[in-house]
Each structure stands twice: as C-alpha cells, then as structure tokens.
C-alpha positions as CSV (number, residue, x, y, z in Angstrom):
1,E,0.0,0.0,0.0
2,Q,2.8,2.4,0.8
3,F,4.6,1.5,-2.5
4,A,1.3,2.1,-4.4
5,Y,0.8,5.5,-2.7
6,V,4.4,6.7,-3.3
7,A,4.6,5.4,-6.8
8,S,1.3,6.7,-8.0
9,H,1.8,10.0,-6.4
10,D,5.3,10.5,-7.9
11,L,4.1,9.4,-11.3
12,Q,1.6,12.2,-11.6
13,E,4.0,15.0,-12.4
14,P,5.8,13.4,-15.4
15,L,2.5,12.1,-16.6
16,R,1.1,15.7,-16.5
17,M,4.0,16.7,-18.8
18,V,3.3,13.8,-21.2
19,T,-0.4,14.7,-21.3
20,A,0.2,18.4,-21.8
21,Y,2.6,17.8,-24.8
22,T,0.5,15.1,-26.5
23,Q,-2.4,17.6,-26.3
24,L,-0.2,20.3,-27.8
25,L,0.7,17.9,-30.6
26,A,-2.9,17.2,-31.2
27,E,-3.9,20.8,-31.3
28,R,-1.1,22.1,-33.5
29,Y,-0.4,19.2,-35.9
30,R,-3.6,17.2,-36.3
31,G,-4.5,17.3,-40.0
32,K,-1.1,18.9,-40.9
33,L,0.9,15.7,-41.2
34,D,-0.7,12.4,-42.5
35,D,-3.5,10.1,-41.3
36,Q,-1.0,7.8,-39.7
37,A,0.5,10.6,-37.6
38,D,-2.9,11.7,-36.5
39,K,-3.6,8.2,-35.4
40,F,-0.4,7.9,-33.4
41,I,-1.1,11.3,-31.7
42,G,-4.6,10.0,-30.8
43,Y,-3.2,6.8,-29.3
44,A,-0.7,8.8,-27.2
45,S,-3.3,11.2,-25.9
46,E,-5.7,8.4,-25.1
47,G,-3.1,6.4,-23.3
48,A,-1.9,9.3,-21.3
49,L,-5.5,10.2,-20.2
50,R,-6.2,6.6,-19.3
51,M,-3.0,6.4,-17.2
52,Q,-4.2,9.5,-15.3
53,V,-7.4,7.7,-14.4
54,L,-5.6,4.6,-13.4
55,I,-3.2,6.5,-11.1
56,K,-6.2,8.4,-9.6
57,D,-7.9,5.1,-8.9
58,L,-4.7,3.6,-7.4
59,L,-4.3,6.6,-5.1
60,A,-7.9,6.2,-3.9
61,F,-7.3,2.5,-3.2
62,S,-4.0,3.1,-1.4
63,R,-5.4,5.9,0.8
64,I,-8.1,3.7,2.4
65,G,-7.0,3.3,6.0
66,R,-3.9,5.4,5.8
67,N,-5.1,8.4,7.7
68,G,-7.2,6.7,10.4
69,A,-10.9,6.4,9.7
70,A,-13.3,8.9,11.3
71,R,-15.6,6.3,12.7
72,G,-18.9,7.0,14.4
73,S,-22.6,6.1,14.3
74,V,-23.8,5.9,10.6
75,D,-27.4,5.8,9.6
76,C,-27.3,3.5,6.5
77,N,-30.8,4.7,5.5
78,A,-29.5,8.2,5.0
79,V,-26.3,7.0,3.3
80,V,-28.2,4.9,0.8
81,E,-30.6,7.8,0.0
82,E,-27.7,10.2,-0.5
83,V,-26.0,7.6,-2.9
84,V,-29.3,7.3,-4.8
85,H,-29.4,11.1,-5.2
86,T,-25.7,11.1,-6.3
87,L,-26.4,8.5,-8.9
88,A,-29.7,10.1,-10.0
89,S,-28.6,10.8,-13.6
90,A,-27.6,7.2,-14.3
91,I,-30.6,5.8,-12.5
92,Q,-33.0,8.0,-14.5
93,E,-31.2,7.2,-17.8
94,S,-31.5,3.5,-17.2
95,G,-35.0,3.5,-15.7
96,A,-33.6,1.8,-12.6
97,V,-35.7,1.4,-9.5
98,V,-33.7,1.4,-6.2
99,T,-35.5,0.4,-3.0
100,H,-34.3,-0.3,0.5
101,A,-35.8,-1.7,3.6
102,A,-35.3,-0.2,7.1
103,L,-31.5,-0.3,7.5
104,P,-29.5,-0.2,10.7
105,T,-27.2,2.4,12.2
106,V,-23.7,1.0,12.3
107,W,-20.3,2.0,13.8
108,A,-18.2,2.9,10.7
109,D,-16.6,5.6,8.6
110,R,-19.5,7.4,6.9
111,T,-17.6,8.4,3.8
112,Q,-16.4,4.8,3.3
113,M,-19.8,3.3,3.8
114,A,-21.1,5.7,1.1
115,Q,-18.3,4.5,-1.2
116,V,-19.4,0.9,-0.6
117,F,-23.0,1.5,-1.4
118,Q,-22.2,3.8,-4.3
119,N,-20.0,1.2,-5.9
120,L,-22.5,-1.6,-5.4
121,I,-25.5,0.3,-6.5
122,G,-23.6,2.0,-9.4
123,N,-22.5,-1.4,-10.7
124,A,-26.0,-2.8,-10.5
125,V,-27.1,0.1,-12.7
126,K,-24.2,-0.3,-15.1
127,F,-24.2,-4.0,-15.6
128,R,-27.8,-4.3,-16.5
129,R,-29.8,-6.2,-19.1
130,K,-32.3,-4.8,-21.5
131,E,-35.0,-4.4,-18.9
132,P,-34.7,-1.6,-16.3
133,P,-32.6,-2.5,-13.3
134,L,-34.4,-3.5,-10.1
135,I,-32.1,-3.0,-7.1
136,S,-32.9,-3.6,-3.5
137,V,-30.8,-3.0,-0.3
138,Q,-31.6,-5.0,2.8
139,A,-30.0,-5.8,6.1
140,E,-30.5,-8.2,9.0
141,K,-28.7,-9.3,12.2
142,A,-26.5,-12.4,11.8
143,D,-24.7,-13.5,14.9
144,Q,-22.4,-10.6,15.9
145,H,-22.8,-8.8,12.5
146,W,-25.2,-6.9,10.4
147,L,-25.6,-8.7,7.1
148,F,-26.3,-6.4,4.1
149,R,-27.6,-7.5,0.8
150,V,-27.5,-5.5,-2.5
151,Q,-29.5,-7.4,-5.0
152,D,-30.1,-6.7,-8.7
153,N,-31.6,-8.3,-11.9
154,G,-28.6,-7.6,-14.0
155,I,-26.3,-9.6,-16.2
156,G,-24.9,-11.7,-13.4
157,I,-21.5,-13.2,-12.8
158,A,-20.3,-16.7,-13.5
159,P,-19.4,-18.4,-10.2
160,E,-15.7,-19.0,-11.3
161,Y,-15.2,-15.2,-11.3
162,A,-16.8,-14.6,-7.9
163,E,-13.4,-13.9,-6.2
164,K,-11.6,-12.4,-9.2
165,I,-13.9,-9.4,-9.4
166,F,-12.6,-8.1,-6.0
167,V,-9.0,-7.9,-7.2
168,V,-7.6,-4.5,-8.1
169,F,-8.0,-3.7,-11.9
170,Q,-9.6,-7.1,-12.7
171,R,-12.3,-6.7,-15.3
172,L,-14.6,-9.3,-16.9
173,H,-15.6,-7.1,-19.9
174,A,-13.9,-5.0,-22.5
175,R,-13.8,-1.2,-22.0
176,T,-15.9,-0.8,-25.1
177,E,-18.7,-2.7,-23.4
178,Y,-18.5,-1.1,-19.9
179,A,-16.5,1.8,-18.7
180,G,-14.3,1.7,-15.6
181,N,-10.9,0.3,-14.4
182,G,-12.0,-2.5,-12.1
183,I,-11.2,-0.7,-8.9
184,G,-14.6,-0.2,-7.3
185,L,-15.1,-3.7,-5.8
186,A,-11.5,-3.8,-4.6
187,I,-12.2,-0.6,-2.7
188,C,-15.4,-2.2,-1.2
189,K,-13.4,-5.3,-0.1
190,K,-10.7,-3.2,1.5
191,I,-13.2,-1.0,3.4
192,I,-15.3,-3.9,4.6
193,E,-12.4,-6.0,5.7
194,R,-10.7,-3.2,7.5
195,G,-13.9,-2.7,9.4
196,G,-13.9,-6.3,10.6
197,G,-16.4,-7.6,8.0
198,K,-16.5,-9.7,4.8
199,I,-17.9,-9.2,1.4
200,W,-18.8,-11.7,-1.3
201,V,-21.2,-12.2,-4.2
202,E,-23.8,-14.9,-5.0
203,S,-24.6,-14.9,-8.7
204,Q,-25.1,-16.9,-11.9
205,A,-24.4,-15.5,-15.4
206,G,-27.6,-13.9,-16.7
207,S,-29.5,-14.2,-13.5
208,G,-28.6,-11.1,-11.5
209,S,-26.3,-10.8,-8.5
210,T,-26.6,-10.4,-4.8
211,F,-23.6,-8.8,-3.1
212,K,-23.4,-9.5,0.6
213,F,-21.2,-7.9,3.2
214,T,-21.1,-7.8,7.0
215,V,-20.4,-5.1,9.5
216,P,-19.8,-5.9,13.1
217,L,-22.6,-5.0,15.5
218,H,-20.1,-3.2,17.7
219,G,-16.8,-1.8,16.4
220,P,-13.6,-2.2,18.4
221,D,-13.4,1.5,19.0
222,E,-17.1,2.1,19.5
223,R,-17.0,2.4,23.3
224,E,-14.2,4.8,23.2
225,G,-16.1,6.9,20.7
226,M,-19.2,6.9,23.0
227,R,-17.2,8.1,25.9
228,L,-15.8,11.0,23.8
C-alpha cells in the first residue's frame, strides 16, 4: 500500500507533462501531417489520459485506512438515500428502481460506507440487461454482525469469477462494453475487511447478482467513541 501510494503520487508530475505535450501535438499538428501521424497522436493522448485515471484510482485505493478512519454512528438509510441522489442521472437514464428496507445504524466511517453503497448500486445500474434495473438493499442481524444484501436483476457473474472481481484492476468485460478500471469492488473489499467484516457475491451469469457484506454490530473503537 505504501509503495502504491508513493509510486502513483510520484508518477503524476511526469504524466502531466506527457499529457500536456500530447495535447499540444494534437492541437497544433492534427491534420497537418498524415493520417498515420494523426492516429499515433490520438493513441498517445488516449493512453496518457487513461493512465491519469488509473493513477487516480490507485491513489484512492492506497489511501483507504492510511489516515485513520473517522468512525462513528452511521445511519445507513440516510447514506443509501444520498447515494441514490448522487447516482440520480444514471438511475434516471437506465430507468432503474432502487429500494431499501429499514437499514440499521452501524459504527463505521460514513464516507467509506457511502463508497461501498455507491460502488455496489452503481455497478447494479451499469451491468444491466435490456429491462430496467431493479435494485434492493436490505440488512438483518446475523450473529455478531449486520448482514447487508444489495440485489439486482442484471447480467450476473459466472461463479468462477466470484473472487476475481474483488481484485484490483480485474475486469470481466472490454472497456468498449462497460467503462471503468475494475477498482470499485476492490475498494469495497478493503473498506469492509478493515472494518472487521467480509464481502462476497452470489450470482449466476444472466440471473442477476446479490452482493453481501457484513459489518460488526459493535466496532472495536465504539465504546471509546461513545465516551468522547
């Protein structure tokens, strides 16, 4: 994690220079050389921009847990409603319907819980079939944890890929089919496991997916937080 943070941070400055000069080449010389040169400039610009996104995602992943999470009581109902509002454009465009049952208040980092729900609900909207997405969020007590379920009617995932999808930059589809770098579920996994929980998926290709994750009923630092 430290290597990822340092490397990605230090790569940004030279990459900014590469991006700036490829953009200058495109602005000044596109159409003035030959078609092959225009194509090469386009490839260079596209590659530099994609590398910027990859570095940004790698930094986001490496920063989780570095600065000490600001943990406290988090109303998951409010968090899910905020996430739905944030994703309003994609939800409206796809015709998605997002519902949630009464959700618990948990001891967690609010921003990170929002990241988890935003990635899971956003993926359910993105990886949809022809019919509008139907997404539900539920939770129940299971032993010493809250068990959350984010269920959809999307394209589903073959069981052999159930673990692979949580690995950084692992993708099951070409970028021409679905945008993204394969970082969202890795971030979810890191957040949930650092909070003392687990995350997994139950799915079949073509039959929708149910992502499940657990959050401890009581965090290790909860009593200290209550005294403060």
